Every structure is written in structure tokens, then in C-alpha cells.
C-alpha positions as CSV (number, residue, x, y, z in Angstrom):
1,M,50.3,168.9,191.8
2,I,47.7,170.0,194.3
3,D,46.8,166.5,195.4
4,A,50.5,166.1,196.6
5,V,50.4,169.3,198.7
6,T,49.8,169.4,202.5
7,P,49.4,172.9,204.0
8,L,51.4,173.5,207.2
9,V,50.1,176.3,209.5
10,I,51.9,177.6,212.7
11,T,49.5,179.0,215.3
12,F,49.6,180.8,218.7
13,N,46.5,182.8,219.8
14,E,45.3,183.3,216.2
15,A,41.5,183.4,216.8
16,P,41.1,186.6,214.8
17,N,42.8,185.1,211.8
18,I,42.8,181.3,211.6
19,A,39.2,180.8,210.2
20,R,40.0,183.0,207.1
21,T,43.2,181.0,206.6
22,L,41.6,177.6,206.8
23,D,38.6,178.6,204.7
24,R,40.9,178.9,201.7
25,L,42.5,175.5,202.4
26,R,39.3,173.4,202.1
27,W,40.7,171.9,198.9
28,A,43.4,170.1,201.0
29,K,42.9,166.5,202.2
30,R,44.9,167.3,205.3
31,V,46.2,170.5,206.9
32,V,48.8,170.2,209.6
33,V,48.3,172.8,212.3
34,V,51.1,173.2,214.9
35,D,49.9,175.1,217.9
36,S,52.2,176.3,220.7
37,G,49.6,176.7,223.5
38,S,46.8,179.0,222.3
39,T,44.4,180.1,225.0
40,D,42.1,182.4,222.9
41,G,39.9,179.9,221.2
42,T,42.2,179.1,218.3
43,V,42.1,175.4,219.0
44,D,38.3,175.4,219.1
45,I,38.1,177.1,215.7
46,V,40.6,174.7,214.1
47,G,38.5,171.8,215.5
48,R,35.6,172.9,213.2
49,Y,37.6,172.0,210.1
50,S,37.5,168.3,209.4
51,M,40.7,168.4,207.2
52,A,42.7,170.1,210.0
53,D,45.1,167.9,212.0
54,L,46.1,170.0,215.1
55,V,49.2,169.0,217.1
56,R,50.4,170.9,220.1
57,H,54.1,171.5,220.4
58,P,56.1,173.8,222.8
59,F,57.5,176.9,221.0
60,E,61.3,177.2,220.8
61,S,61.7,179.3,217.6
62,F,59.8,179.7,214.4
63,A,62.2,177.6,212.5
64,A,62.1,174.8,215.1
65,Q,58.3,174.9,215.0
66,C,58.2,174.7,211.2
67,N,60.8,171.8,211.1
68,F,58.6,169.9,213.7
69,G,55.5,170.5,211.5
70,L,57.4,169.5,208.4
71,S,58.2,166.1,210.1
72,L,54.5,165.4,210.2
73,V,53.9,166.1,206.5
74,T,53.7,162.9,204.4
75,T,53.1,164.3,200.9
76,E,55.7,165.2,198.4
77,W,55.0,169.0,198.7
78,C,54.3,171.3,201.7
79,L,52.6,174.7,201.5
80,S,54.0,176.5,204.5
81,L,51.8,179.3,205.9
82,D,51.5,181.7,208.8
83,A,48.1,181.8,210.5
84,D,47.4,185.3,209.0
85,Y,48.0,184.2,205.4
86,V,45.0,184.0,203.1
87,V,45.8,182.0,199.9
88,S,44.2,183.6,196.8
89,E,41.9,181.5,194.5
90,A,44.4,182.3,191.7
91,L,47.2,180.6,193.6
92,V,45.1,177.6,194.3
93,E,44.3,177.2,190.6
94,E,47.9,177.7,189.8
95,M,48.9,174.8,192.1
96,R,46.3,172.6,190.4
97,R,48.0,173.2,187.0
98,L,51.6,173.3,188.3
99,A,53.9,170.7,186.9
100,D,56.3,168.8,189.2
101,T,59.5,169.8,187.4
102,P,62.7,167.8,188.3
103,G,65.3,170.1,189.9
104,V,62.8,172.6,191.1
105,D,62.4,172.2,194.8
106,G,60.5,175.3,195.8
107,H,58.2,178.1,194.6
108,R,58.1,181.7,195.8
109,A,54.9,183.8,196.2
110,A,54.4,187.5,196.5
111,F,52.1,189.0,199.2
112,R,49.4,191.7,199.3
113,Y,49.6,193.4,202.7
114,C,46.2,194.1,204.1
115,I,45.0,196.4,206.9
116,D,41.7,195.1,208.3
117,G,41.0,193.3,205.0
118,R,42.0,196.3,202.8
119,P,44.9,195.5,200.4
120,L,47.6,198.2,200.2
121,R,49.2,199.3,197.0
122,G,52.6,198.2,198.3
123,S,54.5,197.1,201.4
124,L,57.9,196.1,202.7
125,Y,56.8,192.4,203.0
126,P,59.0,190.4,200.7
127,P,58.2,187.4,198.6
128,R,59.1,184.1,200.2
129,V,59.2,180.4,199.4
130,V,55.9,179.0,200.6
131,L,55.6,175.9,198.4
132,H,58.4,173.4,198.6
133,R,59.3,169.7,198.5
134,T,59.0,168.2,201.9
135,K,62.1,166.0,201.7
136,G,65.3,167.9,202.2
137,A,63.8,171.2,203.2
138,V,65.1,172.8,206.4
139,Y,63.9,176.0,208.1
140,E,66.3,178.5,209.6
141,D,65.8,181.4,211.9
142,R,66.8,184.8,210.5
143,G,66.4,187.7,212.8
144,H,62.8,187.7,214.1
145,G,61.7,185.7,211.0
146,H,62.4,182.4,209.4
147,A,63.0,181.0,205.9
148,V,63.1,177.6,204.3
149,V,66.3,176.3,202.6
150,V,65.9,173.9,199.6
151,A,68.5,172.2,197.6
152,G,67.3,172.8,194.1
153,A,66.0,175.7,192.0
154,V,63.2,178.0,193.2
155,G,60.4,179.2,190.8
156,N,58.0,182.1,191.1
157,L,54.3,181.8,191.5
158,R,52.0,184.3,189.8
159,G,49.2,183.9,192.4
160,T,49.5,185.9,195.6
161,I,48.8,185.5,199.3
162,D,47.1,188.1,201.5
163,H,48.9,189.0,204.7
164,D,46.0,190.1,206.8
165,D,46.7,190.1,210.5
166,R,43.6,191.3,212.5
167,K,44.9,190.8,216.0
168,P,44.6,193.9,218.4
169,L,47.2,196.6,218.2
170,S,48.3,195.7,221.8
171,V,49.5,192.3,220.4
172,W,51.3,194.1,217.6
173,Y,53.1,196.4,220.1
174,A,54.3,193.4,222.2
175,S,55.4,191.5,219.1
176,Q,57.5,194.4,217.8
177,Q,59.4,194.6,221.1
178,R,60.4,191.0,220.7
179,Y,61.2,191.4,217.0
180,A,63.4,194.4,217.8
181,R,65.5,192.4,220.2
182,A,65.8,189.5,217.7
183,E,66.7,191.8,214.8
184,A,69.3,193.7,216.9
185,T,71.0,190.5,217.8
186,H,71.0,189.4,214.1
187,I,72.3,192.8,212.8
188,L,75.0,193.3,215.4
189,A,76.3,189.7,215.1
190,A,76.5,189.6,211.3
191,A,79.4,190.8,209.3
192,N,78.7,193.8,207.0
193,G,79.2,191.7,203.9
194,T,76.5,189.3,204.9
195,L,73.8,191.8,205.6
196,S,71.3,192.8,203.0
197,R,71.2,196.4,201.8
198,A,68.1,197.1,203.9
199,D,69.8,195.7,207.1
200,R,72.9,197.8,206.4
201,I,70.7,200.9,206.4
202,R,68.9,199.7,209.5
203,R,72.3,199.2,211.2
204,N,72.5,203.0,211.1
205,A,69.9,203.6,213.7
206,V,69.5,207.3,213.2
207,V,68.3,207.5,209.6
208,A,66.3,204.2,209.1
209,P,63.0,205.2,210.9
210,F,62.7,208.4,208.8
211,L,63.7,206.7,205.5
212,V,61.2,203.9,206.0
213,L,58.3,206.3,206.6
214,F,58.9,208.2,203.4
215,Y,59.7,205.0,201.4
216,V,56.4,203.4,202.4
217,L,54.3,206.5,201.8
218,F,55.8,207.6,198.5
219,A,57.9,204.8,196.9
220,K,55.3,202.1,197.8
221,G,52.4,204.4,197.2
222,C,50.7,203.9,200.6
223,I,49.9,207.6,200.8
224,L,47.2,206.9,198.3
225,D,45.6,204.2,200.6
226,G,44.3,206.8,203.0
227,R,44.2,206.0,206.8
228,A,45.2,202.4,206.1
229,G,48.3,203.5,204.3
230,W,49.2,205.9,207.0
231,L,48.7,203.3,209.7
232,Y,51.0,200.9,207.9
233,A,53.6,203.6,207.4
234,L,53.5,204.6,211.0
235,Q,53.7,201.0,212.1
236,R,56.8,200.4,210.0
237,M,58.4,203.6,211.3
238,L,57.7,202.6,214.9
239,A,59.1,199.2,214.3
240,E,62.3,200.8,213.1
241,I,62.4,203.2,216.1
242,L,62.2,200.3,218.5
243,L,65.0,198.6,216.6
244,A,67.1,201.8,216.7
245,I,66.6,202.2,220.4
246,E,67.6,198.5,220.9
247,L,70.7,199.0,218.8
248,T,71.7,202.2,220.4
249,D,71.2,200.8,223.9
250,R,73.4,197.8,223.2
251,R,76.1,199.9,221.7
252,L,76.1,202.2,224.7
253,K,76.3,199.3,227.1
254,A,79.2,197.7,225.1
255,S,81.1,201.0,225.1
256,A,80.6,201.4,228.8
257,Q,82.0,197.9,229.4
258,Q,85.1,198.7,227.4
259,E,85.9,201.8,229.4
């Protein structure tokens, strides 16, 4: 199948990450890179890879960016990646042997979360559909993230992908503030029955930050990963605190307007 696969990578100021991502995609005849105005050297790095076809496109949302990129893919299959994803050799070999089964329109992969290149024992990062048929696939925004919707069945890949974002912490902080606003909008607008169990817990702004700290450290085993595990657990707790602040602030403002 691999000859019928075009990787699609979305970038914005990914100089610390993009070379590692593209190094693992040298097997591809063409890699579509959609950049939304990087100013940190990302474009120059991408230009060093002969198989990379970089296209600039203004950012509206993650889903819109992916759907635009998907319109540029001409092969039967698309491998959709963030710029901090590093595809494992095992997954590449699996795609070489993967059969094109009628009725199966997507394949889901699991992730190893890495801190500065060190894989953690566990994380909150869920598996997602990364390999899918180009025709008929549509990306949708979901909170601060996005997901692809396919018509047919979805299989599970055995090979994994490393999520290894090495941008500075200052970038992470700024991103989390944006993510908290998007997640708050999603959680408050959704009916209870449509929210996942995790989002129903997050909707209770008081307990979620403390639960996630203990869940990451003990249920996911990150306490055994030393400083890297603690850093990840504290990052997840801070992300939930920012969301809790955003939810509480909006509820207070809504209550004040009703008085």
C-alpha cells in the first residue's frame, strides 16, 4: 500500500521538530506540507527535502488546514501528521505490507508521548486515525483539536508514532491558553450526553486538575519516568487548571448577566 500513500504535514513555526518528522518520511514520493506563515526557519528546513512539496495557506482552523491539504493529495491514501509526529520504522514496514481492504477507509495508530526525545510509560494522548483514504475523508474541529471522519470501517495499526514536541516551554504556555478557550467553548456548548467521560469530568472544574495529576503519575506510570514524568504530569495539571479557570470565569459572567 505504501506507494499509494502521501503524507500530509501541517506546520507553523516547527523548526525544532520538522526535520525529525521529515527524516522518517523519506520513503514517500511526495510529502504535502501546508504552512500557515512560519517565520522561524521551518520553510528553509522543509526546502532541504526533495520530496517535500510546501504550500502556504492562511490558518483558519486545524480542520480547515487539513481539508485544504487533503485537496492537494492525489494518491488513494493520505498519512495525516502533525509536525511533531515521528513515524516509527515498524509503522512504515506495516504500511508496506498493509492490504487495501474494501470497506476499510481508515487506520488508527497509538502514540508514544516523548519529553525531549524520552518516551514515557504512558500518557493521555489518545490513538487517532492517521492513515485514511483521500476520497470522502473530511476533517472536523473538536475543541482545540481535530479529527478525520471516514465513511467506512477503521482498523488499528500495530506500529506507533512518537509525539515529540521540542518547542520552548514559552510556546507551550501560549498554546495552552488558546486550547483552554477552545475546550471551554466546546464543553459548555455540548449537551451532557454528547460529551466523553473525560470531558464530563473536566466540566467539573474543581476536581479535574487534581484527578489528572494523580492519574498521570500513578495510573499511567509516569512517576517511574523521573523528571520527565513529573514534567508531563505537571503540564497536564496546569492545562486542566487553565481550563478550570476559563470555565469558572465564563460561568460567573453568565450568572452576572442573568441577575
